[in-house]
C-alpha positions in Angstrom: 185.3 130.2 120.5 186.7 128.6 117.3 190.1 128.3 118.9 188.6 126.6 121.9 186.8 124.1 119.8 189.9 123.5 117.7 191.9 122.8 120.9 189.2 120.5 122.2 189.3 118.7 118.8 193.1 118.3 119.0 192.8 116.9 122.5 190.3 114.2 121.4 192.4 113.0 118.4 195.7 113.1 120.3 194.4 110.2 122.4 194.9 106.7 121.1 191.5 105.6 122.4 189.8 107.9 119.8 191.5 106.2 116.9 190.7 102.8 118.4 187.0 103.7 118.5 187.1 104.9 114.9 189.0 101.7 113.9 186.4 99.5 115.7 183.6 101.2 113.7 185.5 100.7 110.4 186.3 97.1 111.1 182.7 96.3 112.2 181.4 97.7 108.8 184.0 95.9 106.8 183.4 92.5 108.7 179.7 92.9 108.3 180.1 93.6 104.5 182.1 90.3 104.1 179.7 88.3 106.2 176.6 89.7 104.3 178.3 89.2 100.9 178.8 85.5 101.9 175.4 84.7 103.1 173.1 87.1 101.1 171.7 86.5 97.6 171.7 89.2 94.9 169.1 87.3 92.9 165.6 88.9 92.6 162.5 86.9 92.9 160.9 86.8 89.5 157.6 85.7 90.9 157.3 88.5 93.5 153.7 89.5 92.4 152.4 86.0 93.1 154.2 85.9 96.5 152.7 89.2 97.5 149.2 88.1 96.3 149.5 84.9 98.4 150.7 87.0 101.4 147.6 89.3 101.1 145.3 86.3 101.0 146.9 84.9 104.2 146.7 88.3 105.9 143.0 88.6 105.1 142.4 85.3 106.8 144.6 86.2 109.7 142.6 89.5 110.1 139.5 87.5 111.0 141.3 85.4 113.6 143.3 88.3 115.1 141.2 91.5 114.9 143.5 93.3 117.3 146.1 93.1 114.5 143.8 94.5 111.8 145.6 97.9 111.4 148.9 96.2 110.8 147.5 93.7 108.4 145.7 96.4 106.5 148.9 98.4 106.2 150.9 95.5 104.8 148.1 94.6 102.3 147.8 98.2 101.1 151.6 98.4 100.5 151.6 95.1 98.7 148.8 96.1 96.4 150.6 99.3 95.6 153.7 97.4 94.7 151.6 95.1 92.4 149.8 98.0 90.8 152.8 100.2 90.2 155.2 97.3 89.3 157.6 98.1 92.4 159.2 94.6 93.4 159.7 94.1 97.1 162.5 91.8 96.4 165.2 93.2 94.1 168.0 91.2 95.6 170.6 92.4 98.1 171.9 95.9 97.1 173.9 98.7 98.4 170.7 100.2 99.9 170.0 96.8 101.6 173.4 96.9 103.3 173.1 100.7 104.2 169.8 99.9 105.8 171.1 97.0 107.8 174.2 99.1 108.8 171.8 101.6 110.5 171.9 99.4 113.4 175.5 100.3 114.1 174.4 103.7 115.1 174.4 102.2 118.6 178.3 102.0 118.2 178.5 105.8 117.2 176.3 106.6 120.1 178.4 104.5 122.5 181.6 106.2 121.4 180.1 109.7 121.5 178.9 109.1 125.1 182.5 108.0 126.1 183.9 111.3 124.7 181.0 113.3 126.4 181.5 111.6 129.7 185.1 112.4 130.0 185.5 115.8 128.2 184.7 117.7 131.4 185.3 115.1 134.2 188.9 114.4 132.9 189.8 118.0 133.1 189.2 117.9 136.9 190.8 114.5 137.3 193.9 115.5 135.6 193.9 119.0 137.2 194.0 120.8 133.8 190.8 122.7 134.5 192.8 125.3 136.3 194.8 126.0 133.2 191.6 126.6 131.3 190.4 129.0 134.0 193.3 131.3 133.8 192.6 132.1 130.1 190.6 135.3 129.4 187.5 133.2 128.6 184.2 132.8 130.5 183.2 129.5 131.9 180.2 129.5 129.7 182.5 129.7 126.5 184.8 126.9 127.8 181.9 124.6 128.5 180.0 125.5 125.4 183.1 124.7 123.3 183.3 121.3 124.9 179.7 120.5 124.1 180.0 121.6 120.5 183.0 119.4 120.2 181.1 116.4 121.4 178.3 117.1 118.8 180.9 117.4 116.1 182.5 114.2 117.1 179.2 112.4 117.1 178.3 113.8 113.7 181.8 112.7 112.3 181.1 109.1 113.5 177.6 109.1 111.9 179.1 110.5 108.6 181.8 107.8 108.6 179.1 105.2 109.2 176.9 106.5 106.5 179.5 107.2 103.8 181.5 104.1 104.7 178.5 101.7 104.5 177.4 103.3 101.2 180.9 102.8 99.7 181.2 99.2 101.0 177.6 98.5 99.7 178.6 99.7 96.2 181.8 97.6 96.3 180.2 94.4 97.5 176.7 94.6 96.3 176.2 97.2 93.5 172.9 99.0 92.9 171.0 96.0 91.7 170.3 97.6 88.3 166.7 98.0 89.1 165.1 101.5 89.7 162.7 99.9 92.2 165.6 99.4 94.5 165.8 103.2 94.8 162.3 103.5 96.0 161.1 103.3 99.7 157.3 103.1 100.3 155.8 104.7 103.4 152.3 104.0 104.7 150.6 107.0 106.2 147.0 107.8 106.9 145.7 105.0 104.7 148.0 106.1 101.7 151.2 104.8 100.3 153.9 107.4 99.6 157.0 106.9 97.4 160.3 108.2 98.8 163.7 108.3 97.4 165.8 105.6 99.2 168.8 108.0 99.8 166.6 110.5 101.5 164.9 107.8 103.5 168.2 106.4 104.7 169.6 109.8 105.6 166.5 110.4 107.6 166.8 107.0 109.2 170.4 107.5 110.3 169.5 110.9 111.8 166.5 109.5 113.5 168.5 106.6 115.0 171.0 109.0 116.3 168.4 111.1 118.3 168.7 108.7 121.1 172.5 108.8 121.1 172.4 112.6 121.1 170.1 112.8 124.1 172.0 110.3 126.0 175.4 111.8 125.1 174.0 115.3 126.3 173.0 113.6 129.6 176.5 112.0 129.9 177.9 115.4 129.3 175.7 116.9 132.0 176.7 114.1 134.4 180.4 114.8 133.6 180.0 118.4 134.5 177.9 117.9 137.6 179.6 115.0 139.2 183.1 115.2 137.7 183.1 111.4 137.5 183.6 110.0 134.0 183.0 106.4 135.1 179.6 107.3 136.6 178.6 109.2 133.4 179.8 106.4 131.1 178.2 103.6 133.0 174.8 105.2 133.7 174.5 106.5 130.1 175.5 103.4 128.3 173.0 101.5 130.5 170.2 103.8 129.5 171.3 103.7 125.8 171.1 100.0 125.7 168.1 99.3 128.1 166.1 102.6 128.1 164.0 101.9 125.0 163.1 98.3 125.9 162.2 99.3 129.5 160.1 102.2 128.3 158.2 100.0 125.8 157.3 97.6 128.6 156.2 100.5 130.9 154.1 101.8 127.9 152.1 98.6 127.8 150.8 99.3 131.3 150.8 103.1 131.8 150.0 106.0 129.4 152.4 108.4 131.4 155.1 106.4 129.7 154.9 108.9 126.9 156.7 111.5 129.0 159.7 109.3 129.4 162.6 110.4 127.2 163.0 107.1 125.4 159.4 107.0 124.4 160.1 110.0 122.2 163.5 109.4 120.6 162.3 107.3 117.7 160.8 109.9 115.5 160.5 107.4 112.6 157.5 106.0 114.6 155.5 108.8 113.2 156.7 108.3 109.6 157.0 104.6 109.1 155.4 102.9 112.2 153.0 103.3 115.0 153.4 105.7 118.1 154.4 103.8 121.2 151.5 105.3 123.2 148.2 106.2 121.4 147.7 109.9 121.0 151.4 110.7 120.7 152.3 113.0 117.8 155.6 114.2 116.2 155.1 117.7 117.7 154.6 116.2 121.2 157.8 114.2 120.9 159.8 117.2 119.7 158.5 119.2 122.5 159.4 116.5 125.1 162.9 116.0 123.7 163.4 119.8 123.7 162.4 120.0 127.4 164.9 117.2 128.4 167.5 118.8 126.2 167.2 122.2 127.9 167.1 120.6 131.4 170.3 118.6 130.7 172.2 121.7 129.5 170.8 124.0 132.3 172.2 121.5 134.9 175.5 121.2 133.1 176.1 124.9 132.7 174.5 125.9 135.9 176.7 123.6 138.0 179.9 124.3 136.1 179.5 128.2 136.2 178.9 128.1 140.0 181.5 125.5 141.0 184.5 126.3 143.1 187.3 125.2 140.8 190.0 125.4 143.6 188.2 122.4 145.1 
């Protein structure tokens, strides 16, 4: 199995397109660092307490005018009060952690590139006629397909690691740590209480959570590649869902409660840690179960079809 994975890994990195994707990711991070360094300010607000107190006063007034937003306003007020009481500034200037946080948006690129690999890793074997060469080896079809899927996961993880470590390094070079311990603290509001969390741990969790959507869509692209043997279909459909799936689901959720069963209603696990569930009544356990069901269905379709297919045709 390890030899199969190694061979798939070599195949991926023997293509110029793979290095182009990694280069695009690297250039995007570097370009963003230069732009951010030019426009951002590393000066902290010395009157941050007065600013937060004024914000709280405005939110209390707004609470009376917009009662439907009461929960959101109360959350902000509670966090602001916690900062004031424990002397944790909300504005420490732009630091490495600010840059790493902003760079989390580039996980859509890592997801896009992983989808491209997942969509072609099986379909291209049929298109190029090399699938027959794999079949003559003393290996089961299950092992062959599993090695390809594991390779897709490893490639996606590699891109995520490059993004996280690269943005951290660039953030240190361009912005520094800010010299304030408060910059290393992230505050989470949960069940009416404020919880302090280490910024590095929070960012690692954020990057992994942001990648759940890409993982699920890449798995779907892998399934489409195995079922239809068409990489263009797998890439096009999967990218469309990656880009539009969450927005469309959020719109449906405003009208129908059954939207909670849609894949993209559950991919954002941070909604249970640092936000509000898309549909009232949703829980972390519920989303994990829904994701597991989709995951199993995608893989069953991929493996079931591949193992029964007539390779000669």
